[in-house]
C-alpha positions as CSV (number, residue, x, y, z in Angstrom):
1,X,93.4,87.1,226.7
2,X,93.2,87.1,222.9
3,X,94.2,83.9,221.1
4,X,96.5,84.6,218.2
5,X,95.1,82.8,215.1
6,X,97.6,80.8,213.1
7,X,97.7,81.7,209.4
8,X,98.3,78.8,207.0
9,X,100.2,79.7,203.9
10,X,101.6,77.8,200.9
11,X,104.7,79.9,201.1
12,X,107.5,78.4,203.2
13,X,108.4,80.3,206.3
14,X,111.8,82.0,206.7
15,X,112.7,79.4,209.3
16,X,112.5,76.7,206.7
17,X,114.5,78.0,203.8
18,X,113.9,76.5,200.4
19,X,116.7,74.3,198.9
20,X,118.1,73.3,202.3
21,X,115.6,70.6,203.1
22,X,113.1,70.1,206.0
23,X,114.9,71.0,209.3
24,X,112.9,68.3,211.1
25,X,114.3,65.6,208.7
26,X,117.8,66.9,209.1
27,X,117.3,67.1,212.9
28,X,116.1,63.6,213.1
29,X,119.1,62.3,211.1
30,X,121.4,64.1,213.5
31,X,119.5,62.8,216.5
32,X,119.7,59.2,215.3
33,X,123.4,59.6,214.4
34,X,123.3,56.2,212.5
35,X,124.6,55.1,209.1
36,X,121.2,53.4,208.7
37,X,119.3,56.7,208.9
38,X,120.1,59.2,206.1
39,X,118.4,61.5,203.7
40,X,117.8,60.3,200.2
41,X,119.8,63.3,199.0
42,X,122.8,61.8,200.9
43,X,122.4,58.4,199.3
44,X,125.3,57.6,197.0
45,X,126.0,53.9,196.1
46,X,129.3,54.8,194.6
47,X,130.5,56.5,197.9
48,X,128.9,53.9,200.0
49,X,130.7,51.1,198.3
50,X,133.0,49.6,200.9
51,X,135.6,48.4,198.5
52,X,136.3,47.8,194.8
53,X,138.2,45.0,193.1
54,X,140.0,46.5,190.1
55,X,139.9,44.6,186.8
56,X,142.5,44.2,184.1
57,X,140.1,45.9,181.6
58,X,140.4,49.7,182.3
59,X,137.9,50.7,179.6
60,X,135.2,48.3,181.0
61,X,135.4,50.0,184.4
62,X,135.2,53.4,182.9
63,X,132.2,52.5,180.8
64,X,130.5,51.1,183.9
65,X,131.3,54.2,185.9
66,X,133.0,52.1,188.6
67,X,136.5,51.4,190.1
68,X,136.2,47.7,189.6
69,X,133.8,45.0,191.0
70,X,131.8,46.4,194.0
71,X,130.9,44.3,197.0
72,X,127.4,42.7,196.7
73,X,125.9,40.3,194.2
74,X,127.1,40.4,190.6
75,X,125.8,38.2,187.8
76,X,127.9,37.4,184.7
77,X,125.7,35.6,182.2
78,X,126.3,34.5,178.7
79,X,126.8,31.6,176.3
80,X,129.8,29.3,176.3
81,X,133.2,30.9,175.4
82,X,132.0,34.4,176.1
83,X,134.7,35.0,178.8
84,X,132.6,34.6,182.0
85,X,135.0,32.4,183.8
86,X,138.0,34.5,182.7
87,X,136.3,37.6,184.1
88,X,135.8,35.9,187.5
89,X,139.4,34.7,187.6
90,X,140.6,38.2,186.7
91,X,138.7,39.6,189.7
92,X,140.1,36.9,191.9
93,X,143.7,37.7,190.8
94,X,143.2,41.4,191.6
95,X,141.4,40.6,194.9
96,X,144.4,38.5,196.0
97,X,146.8,41.3,194.9
98,X,144.8,43.7,197.1
99,X,144.4,41.7,200.2
100,X,147.2,39.1,200.2
101,X,147.0,36.6,203.0
102,X,144.0,38.5,204.5
103,X,141.9,37.6,201.4
104,X,139.8,34.4,201.3
105,X,138.4,33.1,198.0
106,X,135.7,30.5,197.9
107,X,134.4,29.0,194.6
108,X,131.1,27.1,194.8
109,X,131.5,24.6,191.9
110,X,128.6,22.8,190.4
111,X,130.0,22.5,186.9
112,X,133.0,20.5,188.1
113,X,135.1,22.1,185.4
114,X,137.3,24.4,187.4
115,X,140.1,25.5,185.1
116,X,143.2,25.4,187.3
117,X,145.6,26.0,184.4
118,X,143.7,29.1,183.1
119,X,143.5,30.5,186.6
120,X,147.3,30.0,187.2
121,X,148.1,31.5,183.8
122,X,146.0,34.5,184.6
123,X,147.9,35.1,187.9
124,X,145.6,33.5,190.4
125,X,147.3,31.9,193.4
126,X,145.3,28.7,193.3
127,X,146.8,27.5,196.6
128,X,144.7,30.2,198.3
129,X,141.4,29.4,196.5
130,X,139.0,27.0,198.2
131,X,136.7,25.0,195.9
132,X,133.6,23.3,197.4
133,X,131.8,21.0,195.0
134,X,128.1,21.5,195.2
135,X,125.1,19.9,193.6
136,X,122.1,21.4,195.4
137,X,121.2,25.1,195.9
138,X,120.1,24.2,199.4
139,X,123.7,23.1,200.2
140,X,125.2,26.5,199.5
141,X,123.9,28.3,202.6
142,X,125.4,25.7,204.9
143,X,128.8,25.6,203.1
144,X,129.2,29.4,203.0
145,X,128.1,29.8,206.6
146,X,130.5,27.1,207.8
147,X,133.4,28.6,205.9
148,X,132.8,32.1,207.1
149,X,132.3,31.0,210.7
150,X,135.6,29.0,210.6
151,X,137.7,31.9,209.2
152,X,136.2,34.6,211.5
153,X,136.6,32.4,214.6
154,X,140.1,31.5,213.7
155,X,140.9,35.1,213.0
156,X,139.7,36.1,216.5
157,X,141.6,33.2,218.1
158,X,144.9,34.3,216.6
159,X,144.2,38.0,217.5
160,X,144.8,39.2,214.0
161,X,144.5,42.9,213.3
162,X,142.0,44.3,210.8
163,X,139.5,41.9,209.4
164,X,139.3,39.1,206.8
165,X,138.2,39.9,203.3
166,X,136.0,37.4,201.3
167,X,135.3,36.7,197.6
168,X,132.7,34.1,196.6
169,X,132.4,32.8,193.1
170,X,129.4,30.6,192.1
171,X,130.1,28.5,189.0
172,X,127.4,28.2,188.0
173,X,123.8,29.1,188.8
174,X,122.5,27.2,185.7
175,X,124.2,24.0,186.7
176,X,123.0,23.9,190.3
177,X,119.7,22.1,190.9
178,X,117.2,22.1,193.8
179,X,117.1,18.9,195.9
180,X,113.4,19.5,196.4
181,X,112.8,19.8,192.7
182,X,114.9,16.7,192.0
183,X,113.0,14.6,194.5
184,X,109.7,15.7,193.1
185,X,110.8,14.8,189.6
186,X,111.8,11.3,190.8
187,X,108.5,10.8,192.6
188,X,106.5,12.0,189.6
189,X,108.5,9.7,187.3
190,X,107.7,6.7,189.4
191,X,104.1,7.7,189.6
192,X,103.7,8.1,185.9
193,X,105.4,4.8,185.2
194,X,102.9,3.1,187.6
195,X,99.9,4.9,185.9
196,X,101.1,3.6,182.5
197,X,101.6,0.1,183.8
198,X,98.0,0.2,185.1
199,X,96.7,1.1,181.6
200,X,95.8,4.7,182.4
201,X,94.4,6.5,179.3
202,X,96.4,9.4,177.7
203,X,93.8,11.9,178.9
204,X,93.8,10.7,182.5
205,X,97.6,10.4,182.3
206,X,97.9,14.1,181.3
207,X,95.5,15.1,184.1
208,X,97.6,13.2,186.6
209,X,100.7,14.9,185.2
210,X,99.3,18.3,185.8
211,X,98.1,17.5,189.3
212,X,101.4,15.8,190.2
213,X,103.5,18.7,189.1
214,X,104.2,19.6,192.7
215,X,106.7,22.2,193.9
216,X,106.9,24.0,190.5
217,X,109.8,26.5,190.4
218,X,111.5,24.9,193.5
219,X,114.9,26.1,192.3
220,X,113.6,29.7,191.9
221,X,112.1,29.6,195.4
222,X,115.3,28.1,197.0
223,X,117.4,30.5,194.9
224,X,115.5,33.5,196.2
225,X,116.2,32.5,199.8
226,X,119.8,31.9,198.9
227,X,120.0,35.3,197.3
228,X,118.7,36.9,200.5
229,X,121.3,35.0,202.5
230,X,124.2,35.9,200.1
231,X,123.0,39.6,200.1
232,X,123.1,39.6,203.9
233,X,126.6,38.1,203.9
234,X,127.7,40.7,201.4
235,X,126.3,43.5,203.4
236,X,127.7,42.4,206.8
237,X,131.2,41.3,205.6
238,X,131.5,43.5,202.5
239,X,131.8,40.5,200.2
240,X,131.9,40.4,196.4
241,X,129.7,37.5,195.2
242,X,130.2,36.7,191.5
243,X,127.5,34.4,190.0
244,X,128.2,32.9,186.6
245,X,125.0,32.0,184.8
246,X,123.7,30.5,181.6
247,X,121.2,32.0,179.1
248,X,118.1,30.2,177.9
249,X,115.5,31.2,175.3
250,X,112.6,33.1,176.8
251,X,109.3,31.4,176.0
252,X,106.4,33.7,175.2
253,X,108.5,36.8,175.0
254,X,107.6,39.7,172.7
255,X,111.0,39.8,171.1
256,X,112.0,36.8,168.9
257,X,114.9,34.6,170.1
258,X,115.1,36.7,173.3
259,X,117.2,35.1,176.0
260,X,117.1,35.3,179.8
261,X,119.2,34.1,182.8
262,X,118.3,30.9,184.5
263,X,117.4,30.7,188.1
264,X,114.3,32.8,188.6
265,X,113.3,36.4,188.7
266,X,115.2,37.1,191.9
267,X,118.3,37.5,189.7
268,X,116.7,40.5,188.0
269,X,116.6,42.7,191.1
270,X,119.0,41.4,193.8
271,X,122.4,41.9,192.1
272,X,124.1,45.3,192.1
273,X,125.5,44.6,188.6
274,X,124.3,42.3,185.9
275,X,126.3,41.9,182.7
276,X,126.2,39.6,179.6
277,X,129.2,38.4,177.7
278,X,129.4,36.9,174.2
279,X,132.1,36.3,171.6
280,X,131.7,38.6,168.6
281,X,135.0,38.2,166.7
282,X,137.9,35.7,166.6
283,X,141.5,37.0,166.4
284,X,143.8,35.0,164.3
285,X,147.5,34.9,163.7
286,X,149.3,35.0,160.3
287,X,148.7,31.2,160.0
288,X,145.0,31.7,160.4
289,X,144.9,30.1,163.8
290,X,142.7,31.6,166.4
291,X,144.8,33.1,169.2
292,X,142.2,35.3,170.8
293,X,138.8,36.8,170.6
294,X,136.8,40.0,171.0
295,X,133.9,39.7,173.4
296,X,131.1,42.2,174.0
297,X,130.1,43.0,177.6
298,X,126.6,44.3,177.6
299,X,125.0,45.7,180.8
300,X,121.6,44.4,182.0
301,X,121.6,46.3,185.3
302,X,124.0,48.7,186.9
303,X,123.1,50.4,190.2
304,X,126.0,52.8,189.6
305,X,124.3,54.3,186.6
306,X,126.2,53.8,183.3
307,X,125.1,51.1,180.9
308,X,127.7,51.6,178.1
309,X,128.7,48.3,176.5
310,X,132.4,47.4,176.0
311,X,134.3,45.2,173.7
312,X,137.1,43.4,175.5
313,X,139.9,41.3,174.2
314,X,140.9,37.8,175.5
315,X,144.0,35.8,174.7
316,X,142.8,32.2,174.5
317,X,144.0,30.3,177.5
318,X,145.6,33.3,179.1
319,X,143.0,35.9,179.9
320,X,142.4,39.6,179.1
321,X,144.7,41.9,177.2
322,X,144.5,45.6,176.6
323,X,142.0,46.4,173.9
324,X,142.6,48.9,171.2
325,X,140.9,51.7,173.0
326,X,143.0,51.2,176.2
327,X,146.1,51.1,174.0
328,X,145.2,54.3,172.3
329,X,144.4,55.8,175.7
330,X,147.8,54.8,177.1
331,X,149.5,56.3,174.1
332,X,147.6,59.6,174.6
333,X,148.6,59.7,178.3
334,X,152.2,58.9,177.6
335,X,152.2,55.4,179.2
336,X,153.1,53.9,175.8
337,X,155.4,55.2,173.0
338,X,154.7,55.1,169.3
339,X,157.2,53.6,167.0
340,X,156.9,54.9,163.4
341,X,158.1,53.9,159.9
342,X,159.7,56.4,157.6
343,X,156.3,57.1,156.0
344,X,154.9,58.1,159.4
345,X,152.7,55.0,160.0
346,X,152.8,53.3,163.3
347,X,155.0,50.3,163.3
348,X,155.1,49.4,167.0
349,X,154.2,50.2,170.6
350,X,156.8,50.6,173.3
351,X,156.7,50.4,177.1
352,X,159.4,52.2,179.0
353,X,160.9,49.9,181.7
354,X,163.9,50.2,184.1
355,X,165.7,47.9,181.7
356,X,164.8,49.9,178.6
357,X,162.0,49.7,176.0
358,X,159.9,46.7,175.5
359,X,158.4,46.7,172.0
360,X,155.7,44.9,170.1
361,X,154.1,45.4,166.7
362,X,151.9,42.5,165.7
363,X,149.1,41.3,168.0
364,X,150.8,37.9,168.5
365,X,153.8,39.8,170.0
366,X,151.6,41.6,172.5
367,X,150.1,38.3,173.5
368,X,153.6,36.9,174.0
369,X,154.3,39.8,176.4
370,X,151.4,38.7,178.6
371,X,152.7,35.1,178.6
372,X,156.4,36.0,179.1
373,X,156.3,39.1,181.2
374,X,152.9,39.2,183.0
375,X,154.2,41.4,185.9
376,X,155.2,44.2,183.4
377,X,151.8,44.1,181.8
378,X,150.0,44.1,185.2
379,X,152.0,47.2,186.1
380,X,151.0,48.9,182.9
381,X,147.4,48.0,183.4
382,X,147.4,49.4,186.9
383,X,148.8,52.7,185.7
384,X,146.1,52.9,183.0
385,X,143.5,52.0,185.7
386,X,144.7,54.8,187.9
387,X,144.1,57.4,185.1
388,X,140.8,55.8,184.1
389,X,139.6,56.0,187.7
390,X,140.4,59.7,187.7
391,X,138.2,59.9,184.6
392,X,135.4,58.2,186.5
393,X,135.6,60.8,189.2
394,X,135.7,63.6,186.7
395,X,132.5,62.3,185.0
396,X,130.8,62.1,188.4
397,X,131.7,65.8,188.9
398,X,129.9,66.5,185.6
399,X,133.1,67.0,183.6
400,X,133.2,65.8,180.0
401,X,135.7,63.0,179.4
402,X,136.8,62.0,175.9
403,X,136.6,58.2,175.8
404,X,136.3,57.9,172.0
405,X,139.7,56.5,171.2
406,X,140.5,54.5,168.1
407,X,144.0,53.0,167.8
408,X,145.6,52.7,164.4
409,X,145.6,49.3,162.8
410,X,148.5,47.1,163.7
411,X,150.7,45.3,161.3
């Protein structure tokens, strides 16, 4: 019986059509029938996101190409007064609005400067926020694990429907120390003092200093282990973990005055989103008193793609307000109405409410609306967010979206 010789060719056979993928790979994915086994072509972090926490800054979300804060690890770094804590409180407010009594907020506080008044003014229900004071990075794993275990067990005991939702804020990475590192510093300090008392020469003292520099980078090592733990928690429970961080000067960098986050290199690759915030312009009233500020949000890492920076506006002591681009966008979409003078220049903005038109002209009057009628401004922001989210989906479909808005100067 003749044996048919197999002919090897570089041309794909008709049974393996080009453009549809390897049938063996597709078959294996179907056989496994698991969310953990997929083709790379089916991988989409945006679609895979288990939930979003909307923010009160519609343009920021559009520029990031997201629908809010995703679950996973998020780093917000920057210098003092940039708006880091305000952004975390804004996310907490909207998280509580989303999930109500089913939402559980935990703040890990090492700075001991939790601003209850700011949180309340921004709309956070502080009665439903648990604050655990921490000092050591090694303490966080225990505290988070205990809190989650308590809530999940209690949830099951009470036969509640659905599942609990969690938000973790860590304020801040830069103010949390490692117990191991602290103990080493104390041991070395005592050792150096003894060496000096014994009359050790400067040269021998410096050699002892180098040899006794035990456990270098203990925080970075403990932080990396903590990062893995938080990442696992975020994946299993679909948790948003917001880590506030400081910036320090990078020594030996190629760029002069370059700054970097504290805490170790694990912060460069574990978070889903890394942003930096800094104040770039004060906003003053007619008496030259500062009532707000413009802060720039720059993107260090964004697994969802877009790295467009955004300038956001903050009312001091009260949180975020709509920036000029979002106001112009709302006017374009008919969510706001222009009021004009006889010469055709814009004199005011108007919001249509069931009780009539609410009007403002100067920036200070807009700020007053946020203080006096926060629910109205929240409703307006959610309407703008809804349209901005539609723009995000349009961009993902490859459609061109005009985001270059410039509002007219206000009086």
